[in-house]
MARZAKE-511703 format. One record per residue (C-alpha): x, y, z. Coordinates in steps of 0.02 Angstrom, whole numbers, padded with zeros to 5 digits, always signed. Example, Ala and Ser with C-alpha at 12.3 -4.5 7.8 and 13.67 -1.06 7.14 Angstrom:
# residues 2
+00615-00225+00390
+00684-00053+00357
# end
This chain:
# residues 457
-01600+00784-01312
-01570+00635-01432
-01420+00525-01388
-01276+00506-01509
-01174+00398-01405
-01223+00235-01334
-01293+00257-01157
-01202+00179-01020
-01312+00078-00913
-01239+00031-00747
-01328-00019-00596
-01239-00005-00427
-01270-00088-00269
-01224+00035-00113
-01202-00067+00049
-01183+00015+00207
-01121-00036+00378
-01199+00088+00509
-01172+00155+00680
-01302+00284+00761
-01223+00447+00759
-01281+00621+00724
-01188+00624+00556
-01205+00493+00442
-01057+00377+00472
-01039+00188+00382
-00938+00093+00261
-01002+00104+00083
-00972-00016-00048
-00998+00022-00241
-01051-00124-00352
-01068-00111-00542
-01186-00231-00610
-01122-00309-00781
-01232-00428-00871
-01224-00594-00743
-01060-00580-00676
-01042-00473-00514
-00869-00539-00474
-00786-00496-00635
-00861-00326-00669
-00713-00212-00672
-00653-00328-00823
-00803-00277-00926
-00781-00093-00949
-00655+00049-00935
-00789+00172-00871
-00842+00057-00716
-00704+00113-00612
-00721+00302-00662
-00907+00289-00595
-00870+00198-00440
-00728+00327-00419
-00868+00471-00426
-00975+00400-00312
-00846+00353-00194
-00783+00531-00184
-00958+00598-00154
-00983+00490-00008
-00820+00529+00067
-00864+00717+00034
-01005+00703+00148
-00910+00611+00298
-00946+00435+00238
-00817+00297+00237
-00808+00193+00076
-00749+00016+00057
-00656-00048-00092
-00764-00141-00219
-00616-00247-00258
-00575-00278-00075
-00763-00335-00070
-00753-00443-00206
-00583-00526-00154
-00683-00555+00024
-00826-00645-00074
-00733-00737-00179
-00627-00821-00031
-00788-00874+00044
-00844-00968-00108
-00974-00825-00147
-00932-00791-00327
-00945-00990-00375
-01134-00980-00406
-01208-00955-00593
-01350-00877-00517
-01322-00692-00507
-01449-00671-00370
-01346-00795-00253
-01190-00694-00291
-01269-00530-00247
-01355-00611-00096
-01167-00676-00060
-01099-00485-00079
-01235-00424+00047
-01185-00570+00178
-00996-00539+00162
-01009-00347+00179
-01141-00370+00333
-01237-00217+00285
-01379-00130+00335
-01429-00015+00173
-01397-00037-00010
-01434+00073-00161
-01489+00017-00326
-01437+00143-00456
-01466+00139-00635
-01356+00273-00729
-01352+00340-00911
-01244+00455-01016
-01317+00549-01152
-01244+00675-01297
-01333+00816-01373
-01278+00974-01457
-01102+00963-01392
-01149+00945-01226
-01155+00789-01105
-01280+00738-00973
-01290+00602-00847
-01461+00516-00773
-01465+00429-00609
-01582+00327-00529
-01571+00270-00344
-01674+00152-00264
-01627+00129-00066
-01665-00032+00034
-01636-00093+00201
-01531-00255+00208
-01565-00397+00231
-01743-00365+00244
-01736-00272+00068
-01881-00140+00134
-01883+00012+00024
-01832+00163+00099
-01821+00305-00043
-01824+00309-00228
-01721+00453-00300
-01709+00498-00499
-01589+00655-00546
-01514+00724-00700
-01344+00813-00705
-01323+00976-00774
-01275+00990-00962
-01093+00996-00961
-00972+01016-01105
-00870+00872-01046
-00878+00685-01079
-00785+00653-00924
-00896+00508-00846
-00819+00539-00673
-00867+00715-00684
-01034+00693-00747
-01081+00567-00610
-01011+00664-00477
-01120+00814-00529
-01279+00722-00524
-01229+00629-00371
-01211+00786-00271
-01401+00810-00318
-01449+00646-00237
-01344+00673-00067
-01473+00783+00028
-01602+00654+00012
-01488+00505+00044
-01410+00586+00199
-01591+00628+00266
-01664+00454+00237
-01513+00357+00293
-01486+00449+00445
-01660+00427+00488
-01662+00232+00455
-01513+00202+00546
-01609+00197+00702
-01747+00071+00630
-01670-00071+00570
-01732-00251+00569
-01609-00396+00605
-01716-00527+00541
-01615-00612+00382
-01711-00658+00247
-01677-00729+00064
-01657-00599-00073
-01791-00696-00173
-01915-00644-00049
-01903-00461-00108
-02059-00365-00057
-02135-00259-00165
-02036-00085-00184
-02146+00014-00298
-02208+00178-00229
-02342+00183-00345
-02522+00248-00289
-02604+00083-00336
-02498+00005-00192
-02581+00119-00068
-02761+00133+00002
-02825-00026-00077
-03014-00042-00094
-03117-00108+00042
-03233-00275+00010
-03313-00415+00112
-03242-00548-00016
-03186-00704+00071
-03132-00848-00049
-03037-00973+00057
-03042-01106-00071
-02978-01011-00201
-02785-01045-00272
-02659-00928-00350
-02498-00955-00438
-02402-00782-00462
-02242-00789-00549
-02125-00645-00572
-01978-00669-00675
-01860-00522-00653
-01676-00598-00665
-01632-00692-00820
-01469-00790-00845
-01480-00780-01033
-01564-00621-01089
-01603-00448-01023
-01693-00435-00864
-01878-00390-00834
-01847-00244-00725
-02028-00223-00619
-02076-00420-00623
-02053-00426-00428
-02147-00275-00387
-02296-00334-00513
-02304-00512-00423
-02289-00428-00251
-02424-00308-00294
-02537-00441-00367
-02522-00546-00213
-02581-00394-00104
-02738-00364-00208
-02774-00564-00205
-02771-00548-00015
-02826-00392+00031
-02964-00349-00101
-03015-00536-00172
-03009-00617-00004
-02884-00754-00046
-02801-00844+00094
-02602-00801+00097
-02570-01000+00120
-02657-01025-00050
-02561-00901-00149
-02383-00959-00215
-02275-00839-00275
-02137-00892-00390
-01999-00775-00415
-01882-00801-00550
-01957-00969-00589
-01849-01103-00667
-01938-01224-00805
-01948-01359-00683
-02044-01233-00558
-02184-01206-00702
-02177-01394-00729
-02196-01427-00550
-02359-01319-00538
-02437-01346-00699
-02381-01514-00759
-02303-01571-00929
-02378-01643-01091
-02479-01783-01055
-02476-01755-00866
-02586-01613-00797
-02570-01671-00618
-02449-01554-00553
-02469-01459-00381
-02599-01339-00430
-02699-01496-00480
-02673-01552-00311
-02699-01404-00205
-02867-01360-00286
-03042-01427-00211
-03136-01484-00365
-03283-01376-00416
-03240-01256-00262
-03080-01167-00312
-03075-01019-00407
-02893-01025-00503
-02788-00871-00534
-02630-00877-00630
-02509-00720-00648
-02362-00716-00750
-02241-00559-00767
-02085-00612-00865
-02018-00640-01046
-02124-00738-01180
-02050-00786-01339
-02096-00884-01496
-02019-01041-01546
-01911-00987-01711
-01952-01152-01792
-02126-01194-01741
-02200-01022-01714
-02268-01075-01545
-02282-00963-01395
-02183-01006-01241
-02153-00943-01065
-01974-00892-01038
-01908-00965-00877
-01759-00886-00794
-01644-01017-00850
-01686-01033-01036
-01595-00976-01168
-01736-00893-01290
-01646-00958-01454
-01672-01126-01394
-01854-01098-01312
-01921-01254-01399
-01814-01340-01282
-01799-01230-01130
-01969-01143-01133
-02140-01193-01064
-02258-01201-01215
-02420-01102-01178
-02508-01247-01275
-02476-01368-01139
-02514-01241-01010
-02686-01199-01076
-02713-01385-01117
-02675-01440-00946
-02792-01311-00866
-02939-01358-00958
-02924-01529-00874
-02938-01458-00702
-03086-01477-00609
-03100-01280-00566
-03238-01181-00520
-03167-01039-00619
-03003-01003-00705
-02929-00831-00724
-02759-00808-00830
-02682-00626-00823
-02513-00605-00937
-02404-00459-00929
-02289-00519-01055
-02276-00523-01251
-02237-00668-01359
-02198-00573-01526
-02008-00603-01500
-01984-00410-01498
-01900-00390-01327
-01779-00537-01334
-01719-00578-01518
-01613-00457-01618
-01622-00428-01808
-01784-00547-01816
-01949-00480-01873
-02097-00504-01761
-02176-00658-01769
-02371-00707-01753
-02376-00852-01615
-02497-00999-01640
-02607-01010-01484
-02794-01056-01454
-02767-00969-01299
-02910-00995-01153
-03050-01046-01274
-03064-01221-01210
-03077-01180-01033
-03238-01175-00947
-03284-01020-00845
-03108-00961-00912
-03044-00787-00934
-02881-00727-01001
-02825-00546-00984
-02660-00512-01084
-02545-00371-01108
-02511-00358-01304
-02583-00412-01459
-02490-00550-01553
-02343-00440-01630
-02330-00296-01501
-02214-00260-01358
-02266-00264-01163
-02194-00100-01108
-02156-00043-00930
-02206+00120-00831
-02055+00155-00763
-02122+00306-00656
-02228+00183-00554
-02106+00048-00564
-02229-00078-00635
-02266-00160-00790
-02379-00048-00897
-02507-00170-00907
-02508-00240-00730
-02525-00045-00658
-02677-00018-00762
-02765-00186-00721
-02727-00134-00535
-02786+00036-00557
-02942-00019-00635
-02971-00098-00454
-02902+00031-00358
-03032+00177-00316
-03168+00073-00410
-03107+00160-00576
-03179+00045-00684
-03353+00036-00593
-03416+00154-00737
-03597+00112-00706
-03580+00129-00511
-03653-00041-00466
-03512-00062-00342
-03468-00227-00452
-03320-00256-00578
-03346-00380-00712
-03181-00431-00823
-03258-00347-00964
-03267-00177-00868
-03086-00183-00807
-03028-00235-00975
-03119-00085-01052
-03038+00021-00927
-02850-00035-00978
-02886-00034-01152
-02961+00152-01153
-02869+00242-01294
-02877+00416-01223
-02838+00379-01033
-02789+00191-01029
-02637+00084-01081
-02639+00100-01270
-02612+00285-01234
-02485+00290-01111
-02377+00162-01202
-02389+00275-01351
-02363+00434-01267
-02211+00354-01161
-02131+00237-01258
-02187+00285-01443
-02264+00103-01476
-02422+00035-01504
-02491-00089-01358
-02667-00139-01350
-02721-00272-01215
-02812-00416-01245
-02963-00500-01164
-03021-00689-01209
-03129-00823-01125
-03320-00868-01105
-03328-00786-00934
-03294-00611-00982
-03451-00541-00919
-03427-00631-00749
-03423-00513-00587
-03229-00533-00520
-03254-00399-00378
-03393-00347-00280
-03362-00197-00166
-03531-00218-00046
# end
């Protein structure tokens, strides 16, 4: 089915107040996400109220009580919860104001083809305030001869309700009361790579890692699975590579100041990473999932912090040239850089041809390795079914079940891992082409490509 009308992408937050009863009962609040303004969402599109009405009706028909979205926003606003410029904080304020125990993130899209219409609904259910994943549900409506948004959403939502009722009723008996900030979201992906990690005896107490997952952007579109990526990387560092948890710095939705704090600025490389490592003893691992962009004037590559306007990335971005120059000055034992991002501008700029960025990369770093998601003019894609970046999924898949150990020597070099990711029949290039219809080829660089990264003995 090819869409003839623009797809309607809406994210809802369903927050439930619970009491333990045989039949699910609670107060449910449906919140549509529109760009970065939760509190003015109903003013953004005439279809939003229709979608809210359909989901409210679906819950009420199954003995759930619903709460007015407008009333919930009024309460949040009177408490000053709408005043923040950070959409994450506003979302957290809504959760706190509602005193809710469960929320459901739903991505809805409506498409037309051959005179009929279909709605898709993707529901991700979490506990609040711990943000622990409960269930992920994806359903499509029947093909209907109507374009009525409320009717289409009601049709697909009914298909989700049996699983919702089952899992929400069970979960009510096991709520955790400890409150944590939304910035501490744990990995919610149910992909195979997140379970039954391979066992090793590796211990690396002096190793230091900086793991960045930039999902919620203020001035460009979000990177859907960046938090999942960062959480999975941290788990592998601890459980497989033997890193100490206290030596892994996870930056969710990093500002430019956060990146500068760890990696320094031009002319001063002595940031937090420099001050934390042990000279000559520390292996350094750096991971980034988020947007990259080229400078439109200088064609240099930049990390895009969540507070950066990509059109002014030369001012608000963090230059990769400074990043690599500063890393080269650190007295590390080894340096590994993994980038699940592209720097061509394809994912950020509209009506602009891809730009080949200028970067010497990791060439000047002793005992350094770079694993990157794309070539210069390509796009880094998502693996929606796995809830991860495509590159990150295949990177961890190479380690999971020792999949990249083709010679069965119980060791993985960076080159072996790269070959697994880059396999054109079973790896990233094949699935990027099959799922998204794009060319995506991973990149390896640095002078330590043949170094052993993981030993399973």
